[in-house]
Structures are given as structure tokens and as C-alpha cells.
C-alpha positions in Angstrom: 11.5 -7.0 -56.7 7.8 -6.1 -54.7 8.1 -9.6 -52.3 11.4 -8.9 -51.5 10.9 -5.3 -49.8 8.0 -6.7 -48.5 9.8 -9.7 -46.8 12.6 -7.4 -45.5 10.1 -5.1 -43.7 8.6 -7.7 -42.3 11.7 -9.4 -41.1 13.1 -6.1 -39.4 9.4 -5.4 -37.9 9.9 -8.8 -35.9 13.6 -8.7 -35.1 12.7 -5.3 -33.5 9.7 -6.8 -31.9 12.4 -8.8 -30.9 15.0 -6.7 -29.4 12.1 -4.8 -27.4 10.3 -8.0 -25.4 13.9 -7.4 -23.7 13.6 -3.9 -22.5 12.6 -3.3 -18.7 9.6 -1.3 -19.7 8.1 -3.6 -21.7 8.1 -7.1 -20.0 8.4 -6.5 -16.3 8.1 -9.9 -16.0 11.2 -10.9 -17.9 13.0 -8.8 -15.3 13.9 -9.5 -11.5 11.6 -5.8 -10.5 11.2 -4.9 -6.9 7.5 -6.3 -6.4 6.9 -2.7 -5.0 7.4 -1.2 -8.0 4.3 -2.0 -9.9 2.7 -3.9 -7.0 2.1 -7.2 -9.2 1.7 -9.7 -6.6 -0.9 -7.6 -4.9 -3.3 -7.0 -7.9 -2.9 -10.5 -8.9 -4.3 -11.5 -5.7 -6.7 -8.7 -5.8 -5.5 -7.0 -2.4 -6.5 -3.9 -3.6 -5.7 -1.6 -0.5 -2.0 -2.8 -0.1 -1.4 -2.2 -4.0 -2.3 0.9 -3.9 -0.1 1.4 -1.0 2.4 -0.3 -2.6 2.2 2.0 -5.4 1.5 5.1 -4.0 4.6 4.9 -1.9 7.1 3.3 -4.7 10.0 5.4 -5.5 9.4 4.8 -9.5 12.1 6.4 -11.9 10.4 9.2 -13.9 10.4 7.2 -17.0 8.5 4.2 -15.4 5.7 6.8 -13.7 3.3 5.6 -16.5 2.9 2.1 -15.5 2.6 2.7 -11.4 -0.1 5.7 -12.8 -1.5 2.7 -15.3 -1.6 0.2 -12.1 -3.1 2.9 -9.6 -5.7 4.0 -11.8 -6.6 0.0 -12.2 -6.9 0.2 -8.3 -9.1 3.4 -8.3 -11.7 1.9 -10.8 -11.8 -1.7 -9.1 -12.7 -0.5 -5.8 -15.5 2.0 -7.1 -13.5 5.1 -7.4 -14.3 6.3 -10.9 -13.6 9.8 -11.3 -10.2 9.0 -9.9 -9.9 6.4 -11.9 -10.8 8.6 -15.3 -8.3 11.4 -13.8 -5.4 9.2 -13.8 -6.4 7.8 -17.1 -6.8 11.1 -18.8 -3.0 12.1 -17.2 -2.0 9.0 -18.7 -3.5 10.3 -22.1 -2.1 13.8 -21.9 1.3 12.3 -21.2 3.9 12.3 -23.5 5.2 8.9 -22.8 3.5 5.7 -24.7 5.2 2.9 -23.7 4.1 -1.1 -24.3 2.7 -2.3 -21.0 1.6 -5.9 -20.7 -2.0 -6.8 -19.9 -3.3 -9.7 -17.0 -3.4 -12.1 -20.3 0.2 -11.2 -21.0 -0.5 -9.2 -24.0 1.5 -5.5 -25.0 -0.8 -2.7 -25.6 0.4 0.5 -25.3 -0.2 2.2 -21.9 -2.4 5.3 -23.7 -4.2 1.9 -26.3 -5.4 1.0 -22.5 -5.8 3.9 -20.9 -8.1 5.3 -24.0 -9.7 1.5 -23.8 -10.2 1.7 -19.9 -12.2 5.4 -19.8 -14.1 3.9 -22.9 -15.3 1.4 -20.2 -16.2 4.0 -17.8 -18.2 6.0 -20.0 -15.6 8.8 -19.8 -14.3 10.5 -22.9 -11.2 11.7 -23.7 
């Protein structure tokens, strides 16, 4: 009986994970998103000035702003603006939203986990 309950929980978890993978905020790669929203191509190309301009000029829906903030914080940290990056990561940690975002290697992580890890690597605290 315990095995059946455990299997049902695992099955439900896998089905839930698969269902949420189609959510546009979870996996931007699966959706035909506006390239300026997250500056994905600029980030992949390492064009930090274009990525920053795209992120600052993007008209992002309120529920997706955390993704733009995350990418902008990454640009700030990569271009040596440590204090601005740390402030942006802290802002993400202070917010209510904690959706999944995809790392560059394609693995999903919660945005707050990404922000916390980035802060720790930069020597900042929460």
C-alpha cells in the first residue's frame, strides 16, 4: 500500500512538472517570444551593451519583470557593476515571485535560487 501511494505521488509530480514546462514564463525557448524581452540573443552573443539596452527598453509584463531583472543583474555583474548587480539580485529576493527560469545550460532553477547563488558568488549576503 505504501508503495502504491509513493508511486502515485511520483507520478503526479512528473505530470505536474511536464505540464508546467509549457508555461511561457517557465521555458521562454519553447515560445516564440519577442527577442528584446529577455535579450536572449544578445546575452548568448556576449553583446552586453545591446543586451542592457534591450532589457532597459523592453515593455515587459508585470509577471515577467523578474526575468528581465535577472538578466539585467547578470549583465551588470558581467560588466563589473557589482553594486548594481547585487542590488538587483536583492530586489529579486525581496519580491513575491519565484518562478522557474532556465539557465544557459537549459536546466530550470527558481529565480530566487539563481539570485541567491549569484549573491553568494559575489560575496554578498541576503
